[in-house]
C-alpha positions as CSV (number, residue, x, y, z in Angstrom):
1,M,77.3,117.1,93.1
2,E,73.7,116.7,93.1
3,K,73.1,119.6,96.0
4,T,75.3,121.4,93.5
5,L,72.6,121.1,90.2
6,R,69.6,120.9,92.1
7,L,70.7,124.5,94.2
8,N,71.6,126.0,90.5
9,A,68.3,124.7,88.8
10,R,66.6,126.6,92.2
11,N,68.2,129.3,92.0
12,L,67.6,129.6,88.5
13,G,64.0,129.3,88.7
14,I,63.9,131.6,92.1
15,Y,65.6,134.6,89.2
16,M,63.4,133.5,86.5
17,G,60.5,133.5,88.2
18,L,61.2,137.0,89.6
19,T,62.6,137.9,86.5
20,L,58.8,137.4,85.3
21,S,56.9,139.0,87.6
22,L,59.2,141.8,87.3
23,I,57.8,142.0,83.6
24,T,53.9,141.4,85.6
25,V,54.3,144.4,87.9
26,L,55.6,147.1,85.2
27,I,53.2,146.3,82.9
28,Y,49.9,146.4,85.4
29,V,52.0,149.7,86.4
30,I,52.5,150.9,83.6
31,D,50.1,149.8,80.9
32,L,47.4,147.5,81.7
33,S,46.6,146.9,77.3
34,I,49.8,145.2,76.9
35,F,48.8,141.8,78.4
36,T,46.6,141.0,75.2
37,S,49.9,141.2,73.3
38,L,50.8,138.7,71.4
39,W,54.8,139.5,71.4
40,L,54.7,139.6,75.3
41,M,53.2,136.2,74.9
42,L,56.3,135.5,72.9
43,I,59.0,137.8,75.1
44,N,57.6,135.9,78.6
45,F,57.6,132.1,76.6
46,L,61.2,132.9,75.0
47,I,63.1,134.2,78.6
48,I,60.5,131.1,80.2
49,L,62.9,129.3,77.5
50,G,66.3,130.2,77.8
51,F,66.2,130.0,81.6
52,G,65.5,126.4,81.0
53,I,68.3,126.2,78.4
54,V,70.7,127.6,80.7
55,S,70.3,125.2,83.6
56,A,70.6,122.5,81.2
57,A,73.5,124.8,80.5
58,T,74.6,124.4,84.8
59,A,73.6,120.8,84.7
60,K,76.1,120.7,82.3
61,K,78.7,122.3,83.4
62,S,77.9,120.9,87.4
63,M,78.6,117.1,86.2
64,G,81.7,117.8,84.4
65,G,79.9,118.2,80.8
66,F,79.1,114.4,81.4
67,P,75.5,114.7,83.1
68,S,72.4,112.1,82.4
69,F,69.3,112.4,80.6
70,K,67.8,112.6,84.2
71,E,70.0,114.9,86.0
72,V,69.6,117.5,83.1
73,F,66.1,116.9,83.4
74,T,65.6,117.5,87.0
75,S,68.1,120.4,86.8
76,Y,65.2,122.0,83.8
77,T,62.3,121.1,85.6
78,I,63.1,122.6,89.1
79,T,64.4,125.6,87.1
80,M,60.6,125.9,85.3
81,A,58.2,124.7,88.6
82,L,59.3,127.4,90.9
83,G,60.6,130.0,88.1
84,L,56.9,129.5,87.3
85,F,55.2,129.6,90.3
86,I,56.4,132.1,91.6
87,S,55.3,134.5,88.7
88,T,51.7,132.2,89.0
89,I,51.7,133.3,92.6
90,I,52.7,136.6,91.7
91,G,49.5,136.7,88.8
92,I,47.6,135.8,91.5
93,L,48.6,138.6,94.4
94,I,47.6,140.8,92.0
95,F,44.6,139.9,90.2
96,T,42.3,138.2,92.2
97,V,43.9,140.2,95.3
98,I,45.2,143.4,95.1
99,D,43.0,144.3,91.9
100,P,40.2,142.2,91.4
101,E,39.4,145.1,89.0
102,A,42.4,145.2,86.6
103,A,42.0,141.5,86.1
104,L,38.4,142.8,84.5
105,T,39.8,145.7,82.7
106,V,42.1,143.1,80.6
107,K,39.5,140.7,80.2
108,E,36.6,143.4,78.1
109,L,40.1,144.6,76.6
110,S,41.0,140.5,75.4
111,L,38.1,140.5,74.3
112,E,38.3,143.7,72.4
113,S,41.5,142.3,70.6
114,T,40.5,138.5,70.1
115,E,37.4,140.0,67.7
116,A,39.8,142.7,65.9
117,L,42.1,140.0,65.5
118,M,39.3,137.9,64.2
119,R,38.0,141.1,61.8
120,K,41.3,141.2,60.5
121,F,41.5,137.4,59.6
122,G,37.3,137.6,57.5
123,A,36.0,135.1,60.5
124,P,32.3,135.5,59.9
125,E,30.4,136.9,62.0
126,A,28.3,134.6,63.4
127,E,32.1,132.6,64.9
128,I,33.0,135.6,66.0
129,E,30.0,136.3,68.5
130,K,30.2,132.9,69.3
131,T,33.8,133.0,70.4
132,L,32.9,136.1,72.7
133,I,30.2,135.1,74.6
134,E,32.7,132.0,74.8
135,A,35.6,134.3,75.8
136,S,33.5,136.0,78.4
137,E,32.1,133.9,79.7
138,N,35.5,132.6,81.3
139,D,37.7,134.3,84.1
140,P,41.2,133.6,83.4
141,F,42.6,135.4,86.4
142,S,41.0,133.0,89.1
143,L,42.4,131.2,91.3
144,V,41.0,128.0,89.6
145,T,42.2,128.6,86.4
146,Q,45.6,130.2,87.0
147,I,46.4,126.9,89.1
148,K,45.0,125.0,86.3
149,N,47.4,127.0,84.0
150,Y,50.4,126.5,85.4
151,F,50.6,122.9,85.6
152,G,49.1,123.0,82.3
153,F,52.6,125.7,81.3
154,L,54.4,123.3,83.3
155,V,53.4,119.8,81.2
156,F,53.7,122.0,78.1
157,M,57.1,123.4,78.9
158,S,58.7,119.8,80.9
159,V,57.6,118.4,77.1
160,I,60.0,121.1,75.8
161,G,62.4,120.0,78.7
162,L,62.6,116.4,77.3
163,L,64.1,118.2,74.1
164,V,66.7,120.1,76.2
165,S,67.8,117.3,78.1
166,L,68.3,114.7,75.2
167,I,70.5,117.5,73.4
168,F,72.6,118.5,76.8
169,K,72.9,114.7,78.3
170,K,76.0,113.4,77.4
171,N,77.8,109.7,78.1
172,D,81.1,110.5,79.3
173,P,83.1,108.3,77.5
174,S,85.6,107.1,80.2
175,K,82.9,105.0,81.9
176,E,81.7,103.2,78.9
């Protein structure tokens, strides 16, 4: 059972990584400005969460309906780690190796979007300038930043995974 659990989680992680990578490549080809969209972040988050929930449900099914917390969390974490890793590698390849100019374009579009959003919400001019200066000094597509983002998001999704695991774990009444 444990081998099936890990195999299912691995497969789901690969599917998640390929799905996120396909979205990234399509947006790269269609319109770089979509990368600055809050809708894209929400859609990606929902896709990632969906794969995590499917992974937990698959773990429950493969364990005969009575998975332990550890089994569900392991399945969820394998799916997250592998899927996010594949997606991160594709991002690194596109924005660091293949087309660093695209990274600069997305960064500039992001600065413009941030400024527009801050103005829309009536932020003081000094605060807008300070935020834009700080943001312009950071490189969101550098190798180090993307690796940090991978681990940071993995930790965040693992916290969610703890909650998902609590929901999907079930004690076997015949063993009590």
